[in-house]
C-alpha positions as CSV (number, residue, x, y, z in Angstrom):
1,N,-32.5,-55.3,-68.6
2,P,-29.3,-53.7,-67.0
3,R,-27.6,-53.5,-70.3
4,F,-30.5,-51.5,-71.8
5,F,-30.6,-49.1,-68.9
6,L,-26.8,-48.7,-69.1
7,F,-27.3,-47.9,-72.8
8,L,-29.9,-45.2,-72.0
9,Y,-27.7,-43.8,-69.2
10,N,-24.7,-43.4,-71.5
11,S,-26.7,-41.9,-74.3
12,H,-28.2,-39.3,-72.0
13,V,-24.9,-38.4,-70.3
14,Y,-23.2,-38.0,-73.7
15,E,-25.5,-35.1,-74.5
16,Y,-24.0,-32.9,-71.8
17,E,-20.5,-34.5,-72.1
18,F,-20.4,-33.1,-75.6
19,L,-20.6,-29.6,-74.2
20,F,-17.2,-30.0,-72.7
21,F,-15.8,-30.6,-76.2
22,F,-17.7,-27.5,-77.4
23,L,-16.1,-25.4,-74.6
24,R,-12.6,-26.6,-75.4
25,N,-13.0,-26.0,-79.1
26,Q,-14.3,-22.5,-78.6
27,S,-11.4,-21.4,-76.4
28,S,-8.0,-20.9,-78.0
29,H,-6.3,-21.3,-74.6
30,L,-7.3,-25.0,-74.3
31,R,-5.2,-28.0,-75.3
32,L,-6.6,-30.8,-77.4
33,T,-6.9,-34.1,-75.6
34,S,-7.9,-37.5,-76.7
35,S,-11.5,-38.5,-76.4
36,G,-10.4,-41.7,-74.9
37,V,-10.5,-40.1,-71.4
38,L,-14.3,-40.1,-71.6
39,L,-15.1,-43.6,-70.4
40,E,-18.3,-45.5,-70.8
41,R,-19.5,-43.3,-73.7
42,I,-21.8,-44.3,-76.5
43,H,-21.6,-41.9,-79.5
44,F,-24.7,-40.4,-81.0
45,Y,-23.3,-38.3,-83.8
46,G,-26.7,-37.2,-85.0
47,K,-27.2,-34.9,-81.9
48,V,-23.9,-33.1,-82.3
49,D,-25.1,-30.5,-84.9
50,Y,-28.2,-29.8,-82.9
51,L,-26.3,-29.2,-79.6
52,V,-23.9,-26.8,-81.3
53,E,-26.8,-24.8,-82.7
54,V,-28.7,-24.6,-79.4
55,F,-25.8,-23.8,-77.1
56,A,-23.5,-21.8,-79.3
57,N,-25.0,-18.4,-78.5
58,G,-25.4,-19.1,-74.8
59,F,-21.7,-20.2,-74.3
60,Q,-20.2,-17.1,-75.9
61,D,-20.8,-15.0,-72.8
62,I,-19.5,-17.7,-70.5
63,L,-16.3,-18.0,-72.6
64,R,-15.7,-14.3,-72.2
65,L,-15.7,-14.8,-68.4
66,Y,-13.5,-17.9,-68.4
67,K,-10.6,-17.1,-70.6
68,D,-8.3,-19.8,-69.4
69,L,-10.4,-22.9,-68.7
70,F,-7.7,-25.6,-68.6
71,M,-10.3,-28.2,-67.9
72,H,-9.9,-32.0,-67.6
73,Y,-12.9,-34.2,-67.5
74,V,-13.3,-38.0,-66.8
75,R,-16.2,-40.2,-65.9
76,Y,-16.0,-43.7,-64.5
77,Q,-18.7,-45.9,-62.9
78,G,-21.2,-43.1,-62.1
79,K,-18.6,-40.7,-60.8
80,A,-17.2,-37.7,-62.7
81,I,-14.3,-35.4,-62.0
82,L,-13.8,-31.9,-63.5
83,A,-10.3,-30.7,-62.8
84,S,-9.2,-27.1,-63.3
85,K,-6.6,-24.6,-62.1
86,D,-9.2,-21.8,-61.6
87,T,-9.6,-20.0,-58.3
88,P,-12.1,-21.3,-55.7
89,L,-14.6,-18.5,-56.7
90,L,-14.6,-19.6,-60.3
91,M,-14.8,-23.3,-59.3
92,N,-17.9,-22.5,-57.3
93,K,-19.4,-20.7,-60.3
94,W,-18.7,-23.8,-62.4
95,K,-20.3,-26.0,-59.8
96,Y,-23.6,-24.2,-59.8
97,Y,-23.5,-23.6,-63.5
98,F,-23.3,-27.3,-64.3
99,V,-25.9,-28.3,-61.7
100,N,-28.4,-25.8,-63.3
101,L,-27.3,-27.0,-66.8
102,W,-28.1,-30.7,-65.9
103,Q,-31.4,-29.8,-64.2
104,W,-32.9,-27.4,-66.7
105,N,-31.6,-28.6,-70.0
106,F,-31.3,-32.3,-69.5
107,H,-33.7,-33.0,-66.6
108,V,-31.0,-34.6,-64.6
109,W,-31.7,-33.9,-60.9
110,S,-28.6,-33.1,-59.0
111,Q,-28.1,-31.4,-55.6
112,P,-25.2,-28.9,-55.2
113,G,-24.3,-30.6,-51.9
114,R,-23.4,-33.8,-53.9
115,V,-20.8,-31.9,-55.9
116,H,-17.6,-31.6,-53.8
117,I,-14.8,-29.2,-54.5
118,K,-11.4,-30.4,-53.3
119,H,-8.0,-28.7,-53.3
120,L,-5.4,-31.3,-54.3
121,H,-2.7,-29.6,-52.1
122,K,-5.0,-30.2,-49.1
123,D,-7.2,-33.2,-49.8
124,S,-6.9,-36.5,-51.8
125,I,-9.3,-37.8,-54.4
126,N,-10.0,-41.6,-54.5
127,F,-10.6,-42.3,-58.1
128,L,-9.9,-45.2,-60.5
129,G,-8.1,-47.1,-57.7
130,Y,-5.7,-44.3,-56.8
131,L,-5.5,-41.6,-54.2
132,S,-4.5,-38.5,-56.2
133,S,-3.1,-35.4,-54.5
134,R,-0.7,-32.5,-55.0
135,R,2.0,-32.0,-52.4
136,R,4.6,-29.3,-51.8
137,N,8.0,-30.9,-51.5
138,P,10.6,-28.7,-49.9
139,L,13.8,-28.5,-51.8
140,V,17.0,-27.0,-50.4
141,V,19.6,-25.8,-52.9
142,R,23.1,-25.0,-51.6
143,S,25.0,-22.4,-53.6
144,Q,28.4,-20.9,-53.1
145,M,29.7,-17.7,-54.6
146,L,33.4,-17.0,-53.8
147,E,33.6,-17.0,-50.0
148,N,29.9,-16.4,-49.3
149,G,27.6,-19.4,-49.0
150,F,23.8,-19.2,-48.9
151,L,20.8,-21.6,-48.9
152,I,17.8,-21.3,-51.1
153,D,14.6,-23.0,-50.0
154,N,12.2,-23.8,-52.8
155,A,8.8,-25.6,-52.6
156,M,8.0,-27.8,-55.6
157,K,4.5,-28.8,-56.5
158,K,4.4,-32.5,-57.2
159,F,1.4,-34.6,-58.3
160,E,1.2,-37.8,-56.3
161,T,-0.8,-40.9,-57.0
162,A,-0.9,-43.3,-54.0
163,I,-2.6,-46.7,-53.6
164,P,-5.5,-46.7,-51.1
165,I,-4.1,-49.5,-48.9
166,I,-7.2,-49.8,-46.6
167,P,-9.7,-50.5,-49.4
168,M,-7.2,-52.9,-51.0
169,I,-6.9,-54.8,-47.7
170,E,-10.6,-54.9,-47.4
171,S,-10.9,-56.4,-51.0
172,L,-8.2,-59.0,-50.2
173,T,-10.0,-59.9,-47.0
174,K,-13.3,-60.5,-48.9
175,A,-11.4,-62.6,-51.4
176,G,-9.9,-64.7,-48.6
177,F,-6.3,-63.8,-49.1
178,C,-5.8,-62.1,-45.7
179,N,-7.6,-61.3,-42.4
180,P,-9.0,-57.8,-41.6
181,L,-5.6,-56.9,-40.1
182,G,-3.8,-57.6,-43.4
183,N,-2.1,-60.8,-42.2
184,P,-1.9,-63.4,-45.1
185,I,-4.0,-66.5,-44.8
186,S,-4.3,-69.6,-47.0
187,K,-6.9,-70.0,-49.7
188,P,-8.8,-73.2,-48.8
189,T,-11.1,-73.0,-51.8
190,W,-8.1,-73.6,-54.1
191,A,-6.9,-76.7,-52.3
192,D,-8.3,-79.0,-54.9
193,S,-6.3,-77.3,-57.7
194,S,-2.9,-78.4,-58.8
195,D,0.2,-76.6,-57.6
196,C,0.9,-75.1,-61.1
197,H,-2.7,-73.8,-61.2
198,I,-2.5,-72.2,-57.8
199,I,0.8,-70.5,-58.5
200,G,-0.4,-69.4,-62.0
201,R,-3.5,-67.7,-60.5
202,F,-1.4,-65.9,-57.9
203,V,1.1,-64.8,-60.5
204,R,-1.7,-63.4,-62.8
205,I,-3.2,-61.4,-59.9
206,C,0.1,-59.9,-58.9
207,R,0.9,-59.1,-62.5
208,N,-2.5,-57.3,-63.1
209,L,-2.0,-55.3,-59.9
210,S,1.5,-54.3,-60.8
211,H,0.4,-53.2,-64.3
212,Y,-2.6,-51.2,-63.1
213,H,-0.8,-49.5,-60.1
214,S,2.6,-49.0,-61.8
215,G,1.8,-45.3,-62.0
216,S,1.8,-44.9,-58.3
217,S,4.4,-42.5,-56.9
218,K,4.7,-44.5,-53.7
219,K,5.4,-48.2,-54.2
220,K,5.4,-49.2,-50.5
221,S,1.7,-50.0,-50.5
222,L,2.0,-52.0,-53.7
223,Y,4.9,-54.0,-52.2
224,R,2.7,-54.8,-49.2
225,I,-0.1,-56.1,-51.3
226,K,2.2,-58.3,-53.3
227,Y,3.7,-59.6,-50.1
228,I,0.3,-60.6,-48.8
229,L,-0.5,-62.4,-52.1
230,R,2.9,-64.2,-52.1
231,V,2.6,-65.4,-48.5
232,S,-1.0,-66.4,-49.1
233,C,0.2,-68.5,-52.1
234,V,2.8,-70.2,-49.9
235,K,0.3,-70.9,-47.2
236,S,-2.2,-72.3,-49.7
237,L,0.4,-74.7,-51.1
238,A,1.5,-75.7,-47.6
239,R,-2.1,-76.3,-46.5
240,K,-2.6,-78.6,-49.5
241,H,0.5,-80.7,-48.8
């Protein structure tokens, strides 16, 4: 039963997910965040007191080493991201620490090679339908003081969330809205539907995409996806008539 195995999976993962809450509560430098960011969780409150008692002593030494954790954690569809502003050395320590934690305390076999450390200013992370990265945007400020003018060059760090256009094109191709090159095509399977029904389905798809990807910092990819759907709608109606 897939639902039963999903239930067991979430109950097991919750055991070590609770440790993140314990770390955050023990460190005075951490901000409180909503538990809503932990997706796919099933709560087993009876295990909370036991975990605090078992791991309290062991985490005190770790917290002395990591004074400013600033951690953010999210899990979705079998993938997990742990974000921090620590140095690469500390991130590697976190990596091997959690691998050992999962293996020895929760019997979850994981290889260090499957845990990837990425720097957002160099690489992008494909997660939850977004390509997340951190870019340095050069900013030139022109100032003038009496007769002397000078320029100040500053680099601002900006967190960007872009839409992965290639996977989106592949999804639209599988759904029959375009060809592999991204050129819109008609939807022959909807030819038996009424005009209002066809238009309504395209409108709902565009609205859902717009709502989900409204947080993207670059709208060009979203506009391209909406263009493909609109032209596909027109071609589907033209094919019918």
